[in-house]
C-alpha angles and dihedrals in degrees: 000000000000092000092049090050092049090051095053114108131207092258093058092048091049094054116109115262106260094225104084095200095051092041088074088069100026108033100182140033086249093056091049092048092052090048092053097042098043116016100031094047090048089050093057093042086057090053090052090053091051091049091049090052090048092058093045098256121132124249111267088223096225132033113214 
């Protein structure tokens, strides 16, 4: 995955997202990539923190 991300060029990131319905929210491949790498990952990290609290475990503080 790292290699694929490093090989992306600006033109590929600037291309319109192929899914027309999602394109209304994420207009380009670059927008979609940022959503997946940053926001989507953070969302799931938050879910894990809630699950840990629900079973009585402390928050790890930082997910790496």
